[in-house]
N, C-alpha and C positions, 0 to 999 in steps of 0.2 A: 503493500498498499504505500501511496505517495503521500507523507507528511513531512515536506520540505517547505523548509521558509519560501526557497523562491516560488511555490507553489501558491505558497497565501499572498506572496507579492503581484503575482500575475493576478489571482483574484483581484487584491486591492484596487485594481488601475482605475476600475471607473470612479470610483469615489475618492484618491488621491487627486485624479485631473481634473474633478470639480476644486480643489484646493491650490492647483496650478491654476486655474483659470481664475476665481477668488482674486489669487495674488497677483495676478498682471495683466488684467483685463484693462485696467484703466494705464497702464506703463507702454503695452505696447504700441498704441497709437500716436504717445511722447515720443518714443522712439524713432519708430518710423518718418513723422516731422522732422525730426534733425538729422536722420539721414537723408530725407529728401532735399532739404535746406543744403547740406554739406556736398550732395550734386557728386556723388561717387563714379569712379571711371572703371575701376574692377573690385573685384571683392576677393578675399583673401580668406580661407576657411580654415581651421585648424583644430585638432582632436585627434587622440587615441581609441583603436578598439573600438566601441559601443557608438562613442562620440563620433568618431572619423565616420562611420555609416550612416550615423544620420547628417553629417557632413554629406556624402553623396546624395543623398536624397536631397538638401538645398541646393544641391552645387545646380542640378536638374531644374528644380522649380524656380531658382532665381535667373538663370539664364533664359528657360524658355517664357518667363511672364515680366521679369525686368528686365531682361535682353541685355544685359553687359557681362564681360568675360568674367568668369568665375576660376579660381583655381585653389588647390589644397596645399596648405603649405608643406614643405619638408622642414622641419622644425632644425634638423641637423644644422644644414643654414647658416642658421644661429647659433647653435648651440656645441657646436664642434667645430663646425668651419670659422666660426666667428665673424660671419658676413653681415652686411647690413643692405637691406634693398631701397629701392625709391618707393617711396609709399605715400605720397602727397597725392591726394584724391582717391585713397583707398581705403574701402572699409573692410574692418579684421574682423571675425567675429570666431571668436575661441570656445569653444564646445569642452566642457570636462565634468563628469559626475561630481569627482571631487572636491576640484578646481585644486588640488596640491600640484598638479604635475607642473616640476620645475621649466622642463623644455616647451611647455604652453606659456608658463609665466612668460619666459623668455623672450615668447615670438612677440606676445601683447606688451612687456616692455619695451622692447627697441620699435615697434611698430608707433606705442608713444611718442618715441625719440623723435621717427621721424615723420611724425605729421599726420599719423594715421587716425581714424575714426574707430574706436576701437569698443567692441560691445562682446560680452562673456555672457555663454546659459551654465547656469553651475547651480547643484542641488546643496552648497555651501555659500551662505552672501559673506560669511568671515574667512574664505580661503585666498589665497593671494592670488587667484587670477581672478577672482571677483574684484577683489581691492583696486586691483591695478588696470582695470578695464574702466573707459569714461562710463560705460552704460553696462547694469547687468540683469539678464533676467534670471529668474529666481524658479528652479524649478517646483521647487515647495511642494515634495512628494513625500517627507519623514526621510529619514536616514533608510539608506539601503542595506541590507541584512545580509541576504545572500549574496556569493561571490559573482552569479551571472546577472549582470544589470537587468533587468525589464521596466519597471517603471520610470525609470530618468530616461532610458531610448523613448518611451511612447510619448512621454511629455515634453521633450525635446522636439521630437518632429511636431506634436502640437503648435510647439509654441513658436516654431522656424514657419509652419503654416499660415501661422495668423500674421506674424509680423509680413512674410511676402503679400499678403493680403491686402493689408494696410497701408504697404507701399505702392501696390498695383492696382486695387480696385476693382479685381477681375473674380466676377461674380461666383465664379465655381470653386475660388479658394476660400469664399465666406464659410467658413466651419458654424454650422449651429453645434452648442456646446452639446445639448442635449441627446442628439443624432450622435454625435461622439463617443457621450457614454454609454448608448445602448448598441452603439457598434462592437464597444470594447465586454459590453455583456452580453451581446450573443457570439464570441470566441468563446465565452464559456460552455455556451449548448453542447458545442462539440468535442468535448472534452473525453467525452465515453468513446464516441468513433476514434480520434485519437491513440486511446489509449488502446484499443485492438489494432489499428492501422499499423503502429511503431514496434509492432511485434513482428514485419516483416525484417526489420532493420536491425534486429536485436544481436546478431550475430554477424553484421555486415562493421569490416573495419576501414572502409572508406566509403565518403558518399561525395556526390557532386549538386551544389543548388544554383542554379541558374537564374537571372531575370534580364528586364532591360529597360531602359530609360527609370525613372524615380523608384521602380522596384528594386533597384540594382540593391540599395542598402537593404535590402530586407534579406537578398540570398548571402549577402555579408555576413548578414548577422544570425542567422541560421547556422552559418559555416562557423563563426566563434564560438556560437554555445553549444555547438556540436565538439567541437577542442575542449572547452573548458568542461561540458559535464559529460560527457562520452570517451573524453581522448581519443578522438576519431580523425582520423586524417581526413578533412572536409574542405575540399577546392569550392570557391566560389567562381562564377564567371559570366559575364554577358553574354547575353545568348549570341550576339554578334562578334565579339570575341573568341568566342569555343569553338565557331565552324574553323576557324584560323588553327589550326593545328591541334587544341587540346580535344576535340570532336573522337582521336582517335584514342581518346581512353574510354570512349564507350565500348569499344571492344571487349572489354572487359565486362565481362554478364556481372560480376561480383561487385560492381560499384551502382547502388543504385542512385536513382536523379531526384531531387525534388525542383519542381520548377516554380515559380509567380507568375499569374495572369490575373493581374489584377487593374488593367491598363490600354482601354478600348485604344490607345495609340500604337501600342506594342503587343496588344495581345495575335495578331496575325501572323508575327514573328517568334512568337513562344509557340503556337499551334503546329507553325509549318516544322519545328524543331522538335516535337513531341513525334509527328507523322516520322521523320527520318529516325527518330533515335529507337523508335519502332521496329523500323525496318532492321536495323542493326542488333535486334533481341535486346536491346536494354529496357530494364523496369524503371516507369515513368510513374511520379509521384506530383500533383499539380495542387497549387490552391489555387481557383480560382472562381471569379463570380461570372461566370459563362461555360454555362450546360453541355454544350456540345464539345467545348476543349477539355472536361473532363471527361467525356465520352470516347475521347481518343487515348488516354493514356490509362494506364495500369489502374490506377485508383489515383485517390483525393480526393478535395472537399471541396462543394459546391457552396461558396456562399452566397445567401440570398439576398444581395444588395444591389442595384443597379448604380447606383451613383460610385466612380472607383475612387475615391478618397474615403468615403465612411467605409468600403471595402476593405481598403487598405488596411484599415484601423483594426479591422478584424481580422485580417490576415496577419497582423505583429501579434496578437494575441494568442493564434492556431500556431506560428512558429515558434513562439515561447513555449507551450504547452507541450509541443511535438519535441521540442530541446529538453524539457524539466521531466518528462515522460521517458524519453527515451534512456537517458541518464539513469533513472530509478532503476529500469528494468536490466540495465548491463551491469548492475551493482554499483554503481557511484553514488556520490554525494554531490550536488550541482550548487549544494549552500557552501564547502569549503574546498580551496584549494591550496594544498602542502607547499604553497611555493613564496618568492621573498616579500617578506611584513611589506618593505616599506614599498612596493612597486611604482604605488600611486605618486612618488616623487621621483621616479628615474627620469 
């Protein structure tokens, strides 16, 4: 039986997101106003692990809707090579659950010195990253206890979506808080199915996760969660990149493939890949809100939500439950990993 803290934190997400909303509802429009006045020419996102995966999501949304170039920072440029970048008219967004990461802090510090506008998203208002940033959004989801991050990822995705909406006014990004809470609640309704589905993966030591576009962060987050909780060799790919060489991995029938298809713009590409993988004899498991795509895979979950953004929040919860349950049936504990205690400060 799964009695992990990780599972309890996943289940708590609808309620915790309400805390996040109440804390930030009046702050986000003010920060967006400041960013508009600053008129950045580019955006640099910085994060590690789960925070990096939320940055992948933000990169797509910023470029699609805000229409300026976005890059992912390489902290080593600042911390190891000791270089400075020209950052005038640059918005730097640092994402860090703990806010303790010294390399993330150094990026923000040097960005401030170079005249950039800095914003952090953290779950610790008193952390060095939050304090160093000119502006800070606070997840406000209570301290994470389980080793594998869940509620901070979900709340960060929410905050980034709200910020980009305030910057662009694009109606499809105008999330209704109650529908987001409902989307997360809906993910829990699939838990019984997930408990059965993960049995297929119990004896697997490798897994491939695939998505495209703003779903790419989901594939990476599943990969990380499986490494953390199930000690698996799990590789994440954009579907477009998978075709360029890594697809040969699919000839190994012992490697199952999990795909995400909750984006109408990229769904056809995922569906075409599933069909190709089936020809190769690969086992495919898809998380989607399109029934026809599910029918083309070996197994998966059909999210009953037409709106892709709300379906994505449900997919986040499903992905987390999948990783948590697989860890438990493999005999591991996703709440604790015996690694360096000071990992947040590396």
